[in-house]
ZADO-1210 file (C-alpha; in nm, 4 decimals, padded with zeros to 6 digits):
<atoms>
<atom x="05.3915" y="05.0916" z="04.4664" code="MET" pos="1"/>
<atom x="05.0505" y="05.2138" z="04.3509" code="PRO" pos="2"/>
<atom x="04.7356" y="05.0375" z="04.3860" code="PHE" pos="3"/>
<atom x="04.5471" y="04.9623" z="04.0681" code="SER" pos="4"/>
<atom x="04.2277" y="04.8946" z="04.2829" code="SER" pos="5"/>
<atom x="04.0509" y="04.9875" z="04.5562" code="ARG" pos="6"/>
<atom x="04.0296" y="04.6461" z="04.6250" code="ARG" pos="7"/>
<atom x="04.3980" y="04.5895" z="04.6079" code="GLN" pos="8"/>
<atom x="04.4611" y="04.8745" z="04.8502" code="PHE" pos="9"/>
<atom x="04.1927" y="04.7138" z="05.1098" code="LEU" pos="10"/>
<atom x="04.3844" y="04.3849" z="05.0860" code="SER" pos="11"/>
<atom x="04.7421" y="04.5346" z="05.1520" code="ALA" pos="12"/>
<atom x="04.5328" y="04.7165" z="05.4503" code="LEU" pos="13"/>
<atom x="04.4400" y="04.4186" z="05.5580" code="ARG" pos="14"/>
<atom x="04.7257" y="04.2410" z="05.5735" code="LEU" pos="15"/>
<atom x="04.9295" y="04.5206" z="05.7124" code="SER" pos="16"/>
<atom x="04.6992" y="04.5063" z="05.9977" code="ILE" pos="17"/>
<atom x="04.6433" y="04.1249" z="06.0330" code="PHE" pos="18"/>
<atom x="05.0033" y="03.9665" z="05.9017" code="PRO" pos="19"/>
<atom x="04.8447" y="03.6291" z="05.9000" code="ASP" pos="20"/>
<atom x="04.5188" y="03.6756" z="05.7384" code="SER" pos="21"/>
<atom x="04.5034" y="03.6067" z="05.3773" code="HIS" pos="22"/>
<atom x="04.2656" y="03.6987" z="05.0700" code="SER" pos="23"/>
<atom x="04.1077" y="03.4196" z="04.8930" code="PHE" pos="24"/>
<atom x="03.9161" y="03.5719" z="04.6344" code="GLU" pos="25"/>
<atom x="03.9876" y="03.5455" z="04.2998" code="THR" pos="26"/>
<atom x="03.7186" y="03.7552" z="04.1122" code="PRO" pos="27"/>
<atom x="03.8842" y="03.8062" z="03.7794" code="PHE" pos="28"/>
<atom x="03.8289" y="03.5261" z="03.5460" code="LYS" pos="29"/>
<atom x="03.9816" y="03.4704" z="03.2378" code="LEU" pos="30"/>
<atom x="03.6448" y="03.3740" z="03.0493" code="ASN" pos="31"/>
<atom x="03.8208" y="03.1410" z="02.8414" code="ARG" pos="32"/>
<atom x="03.9067" y="02.7198" z="02.8539" code="LEU" pos="33"/>
<atom x="04.2449" y="02.6868" z="02.9330" code="VAL" pos="34"/>
<atom x="04.2931" y="02.3504" z="02.8378" code="VAL" pos="35"/>
<atom x="04.0164" y="02.1669" z="02.6168" code="ALA" pos="36"/>
<atom x="03.9584" y="01.8383" z="02.4731" code="ALA" pos="37"/>
<atom x="04.1282" y="01.6937" z="02.2133" code="ALA" pos="38"/>
<atom x="04.0422" y="01.7288" z="01.8575" code="ASN" pos="39"/>
<atom x="04.1475" y="01.3875" z="01.7890" code="ASP" pos="40"/>
<atom x="03.8693" y="01.1102" z="01.8270" code="PRO" pos="41"/>
<atom x="04.1395" y="00.8342" z="01.9131" code="ALA" pos="42"/>
<atom x="04.2765" y="01.0879" z="02.2183" code="ALA" pos="43"/>
<atom x="04.2318" y="00.9757" z="02.5986" code="PHE" pos="44"/>
<atom x="04.1201" y="01.3084" z="02.6086" code="ASP" pos="45"/>
<atom x="03.8995" y="01.3323" z="02.3523" code="SER" pos="46"/>
<atom x="03.5309" y="01.3705" z="02.5376" code="LYS" pos="47"/>
<atom x="03.6470" y="01.5936" z="02.7812" code="SER" pos="48"/>
<atom x="03.9182" y="01.6949" z="03.0514" code="VAL" pos="49"/>
<atom x="03.8326" y="01.7691" z="03.4229" code="ASP" pos="50"/>
<atom x="03.9664" y="01.7784" z="03.7843" code="CYS" pos="51"/>
<atom x="04.3341" y="02.0119" z="03.7408" code="PRO" pos="52"/>
<atom x="04.6076" y="01.9991" z="03.9586" code="PHE" pos="53"/>
<atom x="04.8246" y="02.2599" z="03.9035" code="VAL" pos="54"/>
<atom x="05.2057" y="02.2592" z="04.0703" code="PHE" pos="55"/>
<atom x="05.5785" y="02.3925" z="03.9998" code="HIS" pos="56"/>
<atom x="05.8851" y="02.1628" z="03.8843" code="HIS" pos="57"/>
<atom x="06.2137" y="02.1926" z="03.7032" code="ALA" pos="58"/>
<atom x="06.1556" y="02.5969" z="03.6462" code="GLY" pos="59"/>
<atom x="05.7737" y="02.4973" z="03.4603" code="SER" pos="60"/>
<atom x="05.4202" y="02.4916" z="03.5782" code="PHE" pos="61"/>
<atom x="05.2357" y="02.1997" z="03.5295" code="TYR" pos="62"/>
<atom x="04.8820" y="02.0400" z="03.5229" code="MET" pos="63"/>
<atom x="04.7771" y="01.6873" z="03.5786" code="THR" pos="64"/>
<atom x="04.4267" y="01.6705" z="03.4667" code="TYR" pos="65"/>
<atom x="04.1792" y="01.3539" z="03.3878" code="ILE" pos="66"/>
<atom x="04.1223" y="01.3190" z="03.0508" code="GLY" pos="67"/>
<atom x="03.7872" y="01.0853" z="02.9188" code="PHE" pos="68"/>
<atom x="03.7383" y="00.8944" z="02.6024" code="ASP" pos="69"/>
<atom x="03.4221" y="00.7676" z="02.6583" code="GLY" pos="70"/>
<atom x="03.5199" y="00.4452" z="02.8068" code="GLN" pos="71"/>
<atom x="03.6887" y="00.5811" z="03.1140" code="GLY" pos="72"/>
<atom x="03.9421" y="00.8381" z="03.2847" code="TYR" pos="73"/>
<atom x="04.3195" y="00.8325" z="03.2236" code="GLN" pos="74"/>
<atom x="04.5623" y="01.1024" z="03.3704" code="THR" pos="75"/>
<atom x="04.7237" y="01.4128" z="03.1214" code="GLY" pos="76"/>
<atom x="04.9517" y="01.6438" z="03.1503" code="LEU" pos="77"/>
<atom x="05.0038" y="01.9823" z="03.0527" code="ALA" pos="78"/>
<atom x="05.2765" y="02.2212" z="03.0921" code="GLN" pos="79"/>
<atom x="05.2870" y="02.6395" z="03.1119" code="SER" pos="80"/>
<atom x="05.5340" y="02.8830" z="03.1618" code="LEU" pos="81"/>
<atom x="05.2738" y="03.1678" z="03.2698" code="ASN" pos="82"/>
<atom x="04.9809" y="02.9899" z="03.3700" code="LEU" pos="83"/>
<atom x="04.7803" y="03.1085" z="03.1229" code="ILE" pos="84"/>
<atom x="04.9242" y="02.9281" z="02.7575" code="ASP" pos="85"/>
<atom x="04.9520" y="02.5519" z="02.8254" code="TRP" pos="86"/>
<atom x="05.1040" y="02.2530" z="02.5923" code="GLN" pos="87"/>
<atom x="04.9762" y="01.9168" z="02.6561" code="LYS" pos="88"/>
<atom x="05.2558" y="01.6606" z="02.7012" code="ARG" pos="89"/>
<atom x="05.0446" y="01.3525" z="02.6888" code="GLY" pos="90"/>
<atom x="04.8722" y="01.0686" z="02.8845" code="CYS" pos="91"/>
<atom x="05.1043" y="00.9719" z="03.2153" code="ILE" pos="92"/>
<atom x="04.8541" y="00.7578" z="03.3522" code="LEU" pos="93"/>
<atom x="04.6808" y="00.4999" z="03.1193" code="ALA" pos="94"/>
<atom x="04.4461" y="00.2118" z="03.1897" code="ARG" pos="95"/>
<atom x="04.5992" y="-00.0932" z="03.2356" code="ASP" pos="96"/>
<atom x="04.3635" y="-00.4079" z="03.0973" code="ALA" pos="97"/>
<atom x="04.5853" y="-00.7088" z="03.3178" code="LYS" pos="98"/>
<atom x="04.5128" y="-00.4546" z="03.6586" code="ASN" pos="99"/>
<atom x="04.1810" y="-00.5255" z="03.7869" code="PRO" pos="100"/>
<atom x="04.2324" y="-00.2118" z="03.9340" code="ILE" pos="101"/>
<atom x="04.2512" y="00.0115" z="03.6472" code="THR" pos="102"/>
<atom x="04.1675" y="-00.2086" z="03.3468" code="ARG" pos="103"/>
<atom x="03.9273" y="00.1213" z="03.2956" code="PHE" pos="104"/>
<atom x="03.9991" y="00.4003" z="03.5099" code="ASN" pos="105"/>
<atom x="04.2648" y="00.5691" z="03.7126" code="ILE" pos="106"/>
<atom x="04.2929" y="00.9185" z="03.7692" code="ALA" pos="107"/>
<atom x="04.5844" y="01.0683" z="03.9805" code="MET" pos="108"/>
<atom x="04.4591" y="01.3645" z="04.1479" code="ASN" pos="109"/>
<atom x="04.7250" y="01.5148" z="04.3580" code="TRP" pos="110"/>
<atom x="05.1339" y="01.5083" z="04.4102" code="ILE" pos="111"/>
<atom x="05.2888" y="01.5889" z="04.6990" code="VAL" pos="112"/>
<atom x="05.4009" y="01.9819" z="04.6967" code="ARG" pos="113"/>
<atom x="05.4428" y="02.2680" z="04.9346" code="GLU" pos="114"/>
<atom x="05.1751" y="02.3570" z="05.1438" code="ASN" pos="115"/>
<atom x="05.2132" y="02.7248" z="05.0691" code="ASP" pos="116"/>
<atom x="04.9200" y="02.9299" z="04.9213" code="ILE" pos="117"/>
<atom x="05.1242" y="03.1884" z="04.8575" code="ASP" pos="118"/>
<atom x="05.3721" y="02.9431" z="04.6582" code="SER" pos="119"/>
<atom x="05.3513" y="02.8034" z="04.3069" code="PRO" pos="120"/>
<atom x="05.3305" y="02.4988" z="04.4423" code="GLY" pos="121"/>
<atom x="05.6860" y="02.3255" z="04.4322" code="GLU" pos="122"/>
<atom x="05.6960" y="01.9529" z="04.4355" code="LEU" pos="123"/>
<atom x="05.8472" y="01.7528" z="04.7561" code="LYS" pos="124"/>
<atom x="06.0584" y="01.4386" z="04.7381" code="LYS" pos="125"/>
<atom x="05.9265" y="01.1817" z="04.9821" code="VAL" pos="126"/>
<atom x="06.1624" y="00.8632" z="05.0203" code="LYS" pos="127"/>
<atom x="06.3482" y="01.0229" z="04.7316" code="GLY" pos="128"/>
<atom x="06.0287" y="00.9920" z="04.4815" code="ARG" pos="129"/>
<atom x="05.7270" y="01.2374" z="04.4120" code="TYR" pos="130"/>
<atom x="05.4538" y="01.0922" z="04.5775" code="LEU" pos="131"/>
<atom x="05.0839" y="01.0887" z="04.4292" code="GLY" pos="132"/>
<atom x="04.7482" y="01.0019" z="04.4984" code="VAL" pos="133"/>
<atom x="04.4613" y="00.8377" z="04.2658" code="TYR" pos="134"/>
<atom x="04.1107" y="00.7302" z="04.2449" code="HIS" pos="135"/>
<atom x="04.0000" y="00.4434" z="04.0005" code="ALA" pos="136"/>
<atom x="03.6371" y="00.3147" z="03.9027" code="TYR" pos="137"/>
<atom x="03.5773" y="-00.0494" z="03.8552" code="PRO" pos="138"/>
<atom x="03.3997" y="-00.0028" z="03.5451" code="ASN" pos="139"/>
<atom x="03.3835" y="00.1240" z="03.2370" code="ALA" pos="140"/>
<atom x="03.2055" y="00.4504" z="03.1346" code="GLY" pos="141"/>
<atom x="03.1605" y="00.7652" z="03.3446" code="TYR" pos="142"/>
<atom x="03.2629" y="00.7245" z="03.7031" code="GLU" pos="143"/>
<atom x="03.1024" y="00.3850" z="03.6998" code="GLN" pos="144"/>
<atom x="03.1181" y="00.1664" z="04.0658" code="GLY" pos="145"/>
<atom x="03.2929" y="00.2384" z="04.3813" code="ALA" pos="146"/>
<atom x="03.5981" y="00.3813" z="04.3263" code="ALA" pos="147"/>
<atom x="03.8988" y="00.3371" z="04.5845" code="VAL" pos="148"/>
<atom x="04.2058" y="00.5318" z="04.6390" code="ILE" pos="149"/>
<atom x="04.5937" y="00.4286" z="04.6289" code="GLY" pos="150"/>
<atom x="04.9204" y="00.5925" z="04.5613" code="LEU" pos="151"/>
<atom x="05.1866" y="00.6135" z="04.3128" code="CYS" pos="152"/>
<atom x="05.5399" y="00.7169" z="04.2459" code="TRP" pos="153"/>
<atom x="05.7864" y="00.8753" z="04.0125" code="SER" pos="154"/>
<atom x="06.1358" y="01.0089" z="03.9835" code="THR" pos="155"/>
<atom x="06.0159" y="01.2530" z="03.6623" code="ASP" pos="156"/>
<atom x="05.6524" y="01.2913" z="03.6847" code="VAL" pos="157"/>
<atom x="05.6055" y="01.1490" z="03.3654" code="MET" pos="158"/>
<atom x="05.6469" y="00.7596" z="03.4246" code="GLN" pos="159"/>
<atom x="05.4447" y="00.6418" z="03.7480" code="TRP" pos="160"/>
<atom x="05.4089" y="00.3294" z="03.9399" code="GLN" pos="161"/>
<atom x="05.1033" y="00.2911" z="04.1088" code="ILE" pos="162"/>
<atom x="05.0689" y="00.1137" z="04.4395" code="ASP" pos="163"/>
<atom x="04.7654" y="-00.0960" z="04.5687" code="PRO" pos="164"/>
<atom x="04.4629" y="00.1103" z="04.7072" code="PRO" pos="165"/>
<atom x="04.4995" y="00.2346" z="05.0605" code="CYS" pos="166"/>
<atom x="04.1547" y="00.3206" z="05.0828" code="LEU" pos="167"/>
<atom x="03.7980" y="00.1418" z="05.0197" code="SER" pos="168"/>
<atom x="03.4700" y="00.2369" z="05.0669" code="PRO" pos="169"/>
<atom x="03.3649" y="-00.1128" z="05.1611" code="LYS" pos="170"/>
<atom x="03.6482" y="-00.0317" z="05.4632" code="ASP" pos="171"/>
<atom x="03.4350" y="00.2981" z="05.5800" code="GLY" pos="172"/>
<atom x="03.1372" y="00.4484" z="05.7049" code="ALA" pos="173"/>
<atom x="02.7657" y="00.4609" z="05.5212" code="ASP" pos="174"/>
<atom x="02.8674" y="00.8346" z="05.4027" code="TRP" pos="175"/>
<atom x="03.1137" y="00.6818" z="05.1606" code="GLU" pos="176"/>
<atom x="02.9892" y="00.3515" z="05.1123" code="ARG" pos="177"/>
<atom x="02.8895" y="00.4477" z="04.7591" code="GLY" pos="178"/>
<atom x="03.2346" y="00.5269" z="04.6292" code="GLY" pos="179"/>
<atom x="03.5805" y="00.7469" z="04.6797" code="LEU" pos="180"/>
<atom x="03.6399" y="01.0437" z="04.4727" code="TYR" pos="181"/>
<atom x="03.9055" y="01.2621" z="04.4253" code="LYS" pos="182"/>
<atom x="04.1928" y="01.2798" z="04.7052" code="PRO" pos="183"/>
<atom x="04.4229" y="01.5146" z="04.7856" code="CYS" pos="184"/>
<atom x="04.7709" y="01.4296" z="04.9772" code="LEU" pos="185"/>
<atom x="04.9239" y="01.6687" z="05.2224" code="VAL" pos="186"/>
<atom x="05.2931" y="01.6276" z="05.4306" code="GLU" pos="187"/>
<atom x="05.2549" y="01.8322" z="05.7642" code="HIS" pos="188"/>
<atom x="05.5190" y="01.7939" z="06.0398" code="LYS" pos="189"/>
<atom x="05.5864" y="01.4209" z="05.9530" code="GLY" pos="190"/>
<atom x="05.2282" y="01.3073" z="05.9096" code="THR" pos="191"/>
<atom x="05.0449" y="01.2676" z="05.6066" code="PHE" pos="192"/>
<atom x="04.7051" y="01.3687" z="05.5380" code="TYR" pos="193"/>
<atom x="04.4618" y="01.2074" z="05.2716" code="LEU" pos="194"/>
<atom x="04.1790" y="01.4307" z="05.2372" code="PHE" pos="195"/>
<atom x="03.8747" y="01.2235" z="04.9978" code="TYR" pos="196"/>
<atom x="03.5165" y="01.3096" z="04.8979" code="ASN" pos="197"/>
<atom x="03.3026" y="01.0381" z="04.9318" code="ALA" pos="198"/>
<atom x="02.9515" y="00.9376" z="04.8477" code="LYS" pos="199"/>
<atom x="02.6540" y="00.7749" z="04.9644" code="THR" pos="200"/>
<atom x="02.4964" y="00.4779" z="04.8184" code="GLU" pos="201"/>
<atom x="02.1792" y="00.4720" z="04.6128" code="GLY" pos="202"/>
<atom x="02.0547" y="00.6960" z="04.2801" code="LYS" pos="203"/>
<atom x="02.0130" y="01.0360" z="04.4364" code="ARG" pos="204"/>
<atom x="02.3837" y="01.0097" z="04.6757" code="TRP" pos="205"/>
<atom x="02.5445" y="01.2975" z="04.8637" code="HIS" pos="206"/>
<atom x="02.9146" y="01.3657" z="04.8843" code="GLU" pos="207"/>
<atom x="03.1055" y="01.5017" z="05.1782" code="GLN" pos="208"/>
<atom x="03.4495" y="01.5451" z="05.2446" code="ILE" pos="209"/>
<atom x="03.6968" y="01.3456" z="05.4841" code="GLY" pos="210"/>
<atom x="04.0349" y="01.2615" z="05.5619" code="VAL" pos="211"/>
<atom x="04.2667" y="01.0048" z="05.6994" code="ALA" pos="212"/>
<atom x="04.5906" y="01.0009" z="05.8199" code="THR" pos="213"/>
<atom x="04.9672" y="00.7938" z="05.8237" code="SER" pos="214"/>
<atom x="05.2647" y="00.8314" z="05.9398" code="SER" pos="215"/>
<atom x="05.4185" y="00.5454" z="05.7296" code="ASP" pos="216"/>
<atom x="05.1903" y="00.5577" z="05.4047" code="LEU" pos="217"/>
<atom x="05.0589" y="00.1916" z="05.4914" code="LYS" pos="218"/>
<atom x="04.8751" y="00.1825" z="05.7552" code="THR" pos="219"/>
<atom x="04.5902" y="00.4705" z="05.7258" code="TRP" pos="220"/>
<atom x="04.3173" y="00.5604" z="05.9855" code="LYS" pos="221"/>
<atom x="04.0427" y="00.7564" z="05.8712" code="ARG" pos="222"/>
<atom x="03.9427" y="01.0449" z="06.1552" code="HIS" pos="223"/>
<atom x="03.6857" y="00.9486" z="06.4222" code="VAL" pos="224"/>
<atom x="03.4536" y="01.2590" z="06.3303" code="ALA" pos="225"/>
<atom x="03.4520" y="01.2429" z="05.9353" code="ASN" pos="226"/>
<atom x="03.3150" y="01.3874" z="05.7795" code="PRO" pos="227"/>
<atom x="03.4926" y="01.6777" z="05.8258" code="ILE" pos="228"/>
<atom x="03.3279" y="01.8900" z="05.5817" code="ILE" pos="229"/>
<atom x="02.9237" y="01.8020" z="05.5717" code="SER" pos="230"/>
<atom x="02.6291" y="01.8789" z="05.3217" code="ASN" pos="231"/>
<atom x="02.4721" y="02.2191" z="05.4591" code="GLY" pos="232"/>
<atom x="02.0906" y="02.2724" z="05.5592" code="ALA" pos="233"/>
<atom x="01.8334" y="02.2480" z="05.2745" code="ALA" pos="234"/>
<atom x="01.8463" y="02.5539" z="05.0872" code="GLY" pos="235"/>
<atom x="02.2818" y="02.5753" z="05.1107" code="ALA" pos="236"/>
<atom x="02.5024" y="02.5931" z="04.8295" code="TRP" pos="237"/>
<atom x="02.6430" y="02.2521" z="04.9251" code="ASP" pos="238"/>
<atom x="02.3162" y="02.1255" z="05.0314" code="GLU" pos="239"/>
<atom x="02.3802" y="01.7695" z="04.8142" code="ILE" pos="240"/>
<atom x="02.7824" y="01.7984" z="04.7317" code="PHE" pos="241"/>
<atom x="03.0519" y="01.9304" z="04.9472" code="ALA" pos="242"/>
<atom x="03.3464" y="01.7629" z="04.7406" code="SER" pos="243"/>
<atom x="03.6736" y="01.7465" z="04.5581" code="ASP" pos="244"/>
<atom x="03.9391" y="01.8888" z="04.8526" code="PRO" pos="245"/>
<atom x="04.2518" y="02.0997" z="04.7783" code="CYS" pos="246"/>
<atom x="04.3813" y="02.2014" z="05.0946" code="VAL" pos="247"/>
<atom x="04.7029" y="02.4785" z="05.1111" code="VAL" pos="248"/>
<atom x="04.8569" y="02.6345" z="05.4366" code="ARG" pos="249"/>
<atom x="04.7461" y="03.0479" z="05.4465" code="ALA" pos="250"/>
<atom x="04.9701" y="03.1379" z="05.7445" code="GLY" pos="251"/>
<atom x="04.8387" y="02.9904" z="06.0804" code="LYS" pos="252"/>
<atom x="04.5492" y="02.8681" z="05.8879" code="GLU" pos="253"/>
<atom x="04.4520" y="02.5981" z="05.6502" code="TRP" pos="254"/>
<atom x="04.2404" y="02.7068" z="05.3630" code="ALA" pos="255"/>
<atom x="03.9989" y="02.3964" z="05.2583" code="PHE" pos="256"/>
<atom x="03.8797" y="02.4589" z="04.8771" code="PHE" pos="257"/>
<atom x="03.6159" y="02.2644" z="04.7739" code="TYR" pos="258"/>
<atom x="03.3249" y="02.2527" z="04.5565" code="TYR" pos="259"/>
<atom x="02.9363" y="02.2542" z="04.6090" code="SER" pos="260"/>
<atom x="02.5947" y="02.1495" z="04.4424" code="LEU" pos="261"/>
<atom x="02.3214" y="02.2557" z="04.5333" code="ASP" pos="262"/>
<atom x="01.9306" y="02.1517" z="04.5114" code="ALA" pos="263"/>
<atom x="01.9119" y="02.3624" z="04.1727" code="LYS" pos="264"/>
<atom x="02.2023" y="02.1528" z="04.0279" code="GLY" pos="265"/>
<atom x="02.4448" y="02.4481" z="04.0292" code="LYS" pos="266"/>
<atom x="02.8012" y="02.3740" z="04.1234" code="ALA" pos="267"/>
<atom x="03.0170" y="02.6497" z="04.2556" code="ARG" pos="268"/>
<atom x="03.3454" y="02.6844" z="04.4330" code="ASP" pos="269"/>
<atom x="03.3875" y="02.7512" z="04.8166" code="LEU" pos="270"/>
<atom x="03.5946" y="02.7542" z="05.1179" code="LEU" pos="271"/>
<atom x="03.6538" y="02.6621" z="05.4714" code="ALA" pos="272"/>
<atom x="03.9037" y="02.7280" z="05.6973" code="THR" pos="273"/>
<atom x="04.0664" y="02.6327" z="06.0545" code="GLY" pos="274"/>
<atom x="04.3423" y="02.6589" z="06.2863" code="ARG" pos="275"/>
<atom x="04.3923" y="02.2500" z="06.2460" code="ASP" pos="276"/>
<atom x="04.3309" y="02.0350" z="05.9790" code="LEU" pos="277"/>
<atom x="04.0448" y="01.8390" z="06.1554" code="PHE" pos="278"/>
<atom x="03.8043" y="02.1359" z="06.1979" code="HIS" pos="279"/>
<atom x="03.7180" y="02.3855" z="05.8869" code="PRO" pos="280"/>
<atom x="03.4620" y="02.6151" z="05.9198" code="LYS" pos="281"/>
<atom x="03.3049" y="02.6904" z="05.6335" code="LYS" pos="282"/>
<atom x="03.3140" y="03.0105" z="05.4733" code="GLY" pos="283"/>
<atom x="02.9829" y="03.2573" z="05.3776" code="GLU" pos="284"/>
<atom x="03.0844" y="03.3602" z="04.9984" code="ARG" pos="285"/>
<atom x="03.1322" y="03.2220" z="04.6885" code="ILE" pos="286"/>
<atom x="03.4708" y="03.1668" z="04.5489" code="LEU" pos="287"/>
<atom x="03.4093" y="03.0942" z="04.2094" code="ILE" pos="288"/>
<atom x="03.0319" y="03.1084" z="04.0660" code="ASP" pos="289"/>
<atom x="02.8563" y="02.9993" z="03.7676" code="VAL" pos="290"/>
<atom x="02.8664" y="03.2185" z="03.4660" code="GLY" pos="291"/>
<atom x="02.6362" y="03.3516" z="03.2758" code="PRO" pos="292"/>
<atom x="02.4516" y="03.2188" z="02.9499" code="ALA" pos="293"/>
<atom x="02.7115" y="03.1377" z="02.6747" code="GLY" pos="294"/>
<atom x="03.0202" y="03.1784" z="02.8902" code="SER" pos="295"/>
<atom x="03.2661" y="02.8902" z="02.9541" code="VAL" pos="296"/>
<atom x="03.1074" y="02.7906" z="03.3087" code="ASP" pos="297"/>
<atom x="02.7533" y="02.8458" z="03.2362" code="SER" pos="298"/>
<atom x="02.6488" y="02.5143" z="03.3948" code="THR" pos="299"/>
<atom x="02.9025" y="02.4495" z="03.6419" code="TYR" pos="300"/>
<atom x="03.2155" y="02.5953" z="03.8053" code="ALA" pos="301"/>
<atom x="03.3705" y="02.3794" z="04.0222" code="HIS" pos="302"/>
<atom x="03.6862" y="02.1185" z="04.1344" code="LYS" pos="303"/>
<atom x="03.9417" y="02.4059" z="04.2328" code="PRO" pos="304"/>
<atom x="04.3468" y="02.4083" z="04.2334" code="SER" pos="305"/>
<atom x="04.5554" y="02.7251" z="04.3299" code="VAL" pos="306"/>
<atom x="04.8709" y="02.8608" z="04.3235" code="VAL" pos="307"/>
<atom x="05.0322" y="03.1845" z="04.3552" code="SER" pos="308"/>
<atom x="05.2571" y="03.3514" z="04.0648" code="TYR" pos="309"/>
<atom x="05.4000" y="03.7145" z="04.0541" code="ASP" pos="310"/>
<atom x="05.2142" y="03.8063" z="04.3683" code="GLY" pos="311"/>
<atom x="04.8875" y="03.7119" z="04.2376" code="ALA" pos="312"/>
<atom x="04.6255" y="03.4232" z="04.3214" code="LEU" pos="313"/>
<atom x="04.5237" y="03.2004" z="04.0279" code="TYR" pos="314"/>
<atom x="04.2397" y="02.9522" z="04.0848" code="HIS" pos="315"/>
<atom x="04.2188" y="02.6613" z="03.8380" code="PHE" pos="316"/>
<atom x="03.8367" y="02.4986" z="03.7975" code="TYR" pos="317"/>
<atom x="03.6580" y="02.2787" z="03.5600" code="CYS" pos="318"/>
<atom x="03.4221" y="02.4732" z="03.3481" code="ALA" pos="319"/>
<atom x="03.1242" y="02.3393" z="03.1744" code="VAL" pos="320"/>
<atom x="02.9239" y="02.4607" z="02.9295" code="SER" pos="321"/>
<atom x="02.6036" y="02.2810" z="02.7970" code="GLY" pos="322"/>
<atom x="02.4036" y="01.9933" z="02.9212" code="LYS" pos="323"/>
<atom x="02.5213" y="01.6458" z="02.9695" code="TYR" pos="324"/>
<atom x="02.6156" y="01.4327" z="02.7071" code="PRO" pos="325"/>
<atom x="02.6314" y="01.7414" z="02.5123" code="ASN" pos="326"/>
<atom x="02.8292" y="01.9460" z="02.7536" code="GLU" pos="327"/>
<atom x="03.1496" y="02.1057" z="02.7053" code="THR" pos="328"/>
<atom x="03.3974" y="02.0513" z="02.9865" code="ARG" pos="329"/>
<atom x="03.7238" y="02.1891" z="03.0129" code="GLY" pos="330"/>
<atom x="03.9815" y="02.3752" z="03.2350" code="ILE" pos="331"/>
<atom x="03.9546" y="02.7650" z="03.3501" code="ALA" pos="332"/>
<atom x="04.1278" y="02.9913" z="03.5791" code="VAL" pos="333"/>
<atom x="04.0371" y="03.3218" z="03.7738" code="ALA" pos="334"/>
<atom x="04.3002" y="03.5114" z="03.9826" code="ARG" pos="335"/>
<atom x="04.2953" y="03.7886" z="04.2312" code="SER" pos="336"/>
<atom x="04.4508" y="04.0380" z="03.9931" code="ALA" pos="337"/>
<atom x="04.3257" y="04.2121" z="03.6712" code="LYS" pos="338"/>
<atom x="04.4315" y="04.0593" z="03.3417" code="TRP" pos="339"/>
<atom x="04.6319" y="04.2866" z="03.0976" code="THR" pos="340"/>
</atoms>
């Protein structure tokens, strides 16, 4: 097959020499939102959509995302056949006024799926059901209070039963006492790895990434060397935040996609890699950078989710333009191959 660019030729040459190496770059942005806030002011996602998680199930691609209506987060689902054109399927996890954990927020961020980065992310059943993981903030408003993390279960990805929280900030170290953020749940050789980012206490907090493990999904043990992805030094891209892990297998390595926030307020997607799930080493390149003025991601380009399809790697992310509270926040995508 002829190569359409020098980049594709060099990538193929690299893989032929180093068959266990991977290219994680997705330089070709679609430059438009693929999932946006609803026009209906009564919708659960009327203000913004955020935090994509893309997977494959029953012959289609699906995306869970977080909708914000001014009161709190709820979880939506969208469906696509080509990863570009998405149709919303509705809210699949709604707040529950009778539940002290989810009365204001319920944000499911991950469902256990196949681990390979070269895959479409097919869901895997655990104990006969699909296993998701959520985080929930205790107060009304935008990420108000110290959030907790818990598991949830489904037989059809539309109806979900939630378990009580399994991780709480009060049980963690100082770096996570301010609250827990986006979880990522990976099953590998019978062990479950629950990656998450968390924040310190105070108005000017920092966020970093840690991991807890379990063999029975009941007892969780935080890694002794948490956080496994910590903030960089002064001037680094991730000086303030190292957040929102998306962990996938890439040959003999594990790829830890995450987003950064620097002291200038720029949020971008970065990458760390490691031979195991406890010792990622940060890369030296920005994977998804903030776009120019007027673009959909001129303010932030962050919160990664990756799948592969038809030989290309797709990198979904939250694209933000404008300034809060008048920003536009939705889901965009870039990929490893040019758009045709």
